[in-house]
Structure formats: structure tokens, C-alpha cells
N, C-alpha and C positions, 0 to 999 in steps of 0.2 A: 693527350688525354683523351680525346674524344675519339671513339671507335671509328674507324675508316668505313664500317657497313652503315654508320648512320650519316656521314658525312658525303657517301656518293650515290643516295637516293634521287633521282631526278624529281622535279615537281611533277605532280600528277599521277606518279607511277603509284600501283597497287602499296597499300601499308602492308607490312609485313608483320607476322603476329609480334606481341610484346617480348616473348623469349628470344625474338630476333634482333630486338632494340639493343641488345647486349648492355644497356645502363639499367640498373635495377635503383629503387628509391634509396636503398641503402647507400649505394655508391654516389649517388648524388652528393653525399655531405662532403665528398672529395673534391667536387667541383667548383670552380668558380661561378659565381653568378653568370659571368659572361659567357664559359664555357656552356652552362646550361641554355644561354640564351640562343647560343650558335647550333644548338642541335636541330637537326630537322623536325618540321612540322609534326610529322607523324609519332615521332618519338615524344617532343613535349605532349603531345594529346594523349598517348599513353599512359605516360608518367603522371599526368594531372590527373587523369582518371583513377589511377591506384591511389594516387597521394589521397583524392577525395574518399575513395573506400576506406582506407585505412582510418581517415578521420571519421567516417562514418561508424566505422566498427570500433573505434577508441571511445566515441561519443556513447555508444550502446554499452561498452561494459563499463564507463562511468555511471552513466545511468542506474545500470544493474548494482554496481557497488554501493551507489548512492542510496538504493533500496533496502538492500542490506544493512547499510548504516543505519537507516531510519528503522528500520525491525528493530535492531539491536539496541537503541539508543532513546526514540522517541519518548517513551515510557518514563524512563529517566530524567529527561530533560525536561518532560513536562512537569514531575514531581518538584526537581530544582527549581522551576519558574514558578510552581504556587508556593511553595517555602519561601521565595523571594517576593511573593505577592506581584506577578506580572505574567501577562499572557504571551507578551512576545520578546523579542529581543534575544541577547546572546548568553548563555549560562555555561558555566565549567563545571567538570567532575571528572574525579579520577577512575581509571581501569585498569587496574594491574600495570602500573608504571607508564600509562599515558594519560595527558591530559585532553579531555574529552570536550570540543568547542563547539558548542551547539546551539545554532542560529535559527530563530524563526522570525523572518521579518515581516512588520505590520505595513500592510496594505490599507491607506484609506481612500475611499471613493465618497464624492458627494452627490447629491440627488441636484440637478443642476437646474432642474425647474422649482424646487424648492429654494435654492438657493438664489434665483432669481426672485422670487416674491420677498425673501427677506431682506433682500439688497433695496428692494423698492420700499420696504417698512420702514427701513434705518432711513432712506432718504426723505420719505414723504412724513412718515408718523414720527419720527425722532428728530427730524431736520439734521441728520448729522451725514457725513460724506462716506459712504460704503466703500470706499476706497481705502479707508483708513481701518478695514476689517478683514477684506477679502478682494483677492485678484478679480480683475473685472471679467477674466474668463471662466468665472465661478468655480472657484479653487482655493480652499483654506488650507494655510500651511499650519501642519499638524504642531509646529511649536508654538505657533501663535494662538490655536486652541487651546491648548494646554495652558496657558496664561491668562485667558480670559475671565472675567468676572463669572458668578455662577449664573447670573441671569441672560447674559449672553450665550454661554455656553447651553444652558436648558432651551434656549428660543432656536438654535443650530443642531443640536442634537437629533432631532428626526430626520435631519437631511444626510447624516453623516451614517458611512458603513465600514465598518472594520473587518478586514479580511487578513489572512497570512499569507505569505509567499511560501515560496518553496523551502522546507529546511533543508539545512546543511549542517554536517558535521564533519570536523577536521581533528585528526588525531596527531597528537605532540607528543613526542616522546620526552617524559621529565627532564633529562639531560641536555634536551636542547636539539636533539638529532633529528634532520628530517629524511623523509624515505627517498 
């Protein structure tokens, strides 16, 4: 299965151009992993470079398409989130036989210096164990924060920043077919 031109290249010989390698990325699908491993290093080098270039191109195209989906659906997703009284998270809506699944993740950051001050207040001022409320690396679980009593939330809110992650949009055909 491995072309002889690839097997007969002595170590240290000049590397032939990729087209002389006689193995394309598409053909690699028909090779076993062992057959690929047995290819000369120059062929592996060239194929790896070609695969990485294809991956970069595919990532750029996916980013381009994600940008187009954001332009098309961002406002509608924001309206649906507003109607559901939420700023982030996943919403679903219809578009001509497709369900659009629009996700806007929430990213919460905590002011480390302020958390350190609050931990000391809880320890010395309240006589409580701060570990009952915060991780000692000064991170607060969003789930825990949501369940805190108002007085504690009010104390910690100035140390909390809520940002959003990258929005994503998935198109799902109504009958369940995928692309």
C-alpha cells in the first residue's frame, strides 16, 4: 500500500516536493496507522504540515460561519433571552423548519483582593469559617452564590464581575436530521 518512492529514500537525502510523496491526506484514510508510521519521515513531515494547514483553514471557515450565524441570530436570541428574563444561557427558537439553539455562556470573575478582605471579615468579624462560603483560592461557586442569603450576596457583589463567553448557534432540523 505504501508507494515505493516513499520507502526507498535514504536517511539524510534531500526531501522531494510533496507532490513526489505520492500520498495525499485523502489517501491516508485508506492506510492503517502502522502503514502511516512506516512512511519516511519527510513524507510524515509534509503530510503533518498539510494536515495542520487544513485544520487552520477549517478553523478559519468555522469562525467565519460562526460570525455569520451571530449576525443572523444574535438579536433574535437576545430578544428571546429578554422575554425569558435572563441575560445568558441557552434559548431555542424556530427559523424556517430549523430550531436555532443559541447559547451565550456566563463567565463570572471574582476580585481576588476583595475576596481576601471578605474572608478575613467572615473569619474575624463574624467568627465563621470562610471555607464554608468560599474556596480558599478565592473563587466563589456561582451555584452557591445564587443560594446565599441577601445580606451575604450584598457583601460579595462588589467583588463579582459577570461577563459572557462566545455565543454559539447550532442549527437542528425539525425532523432531527443533522448536516
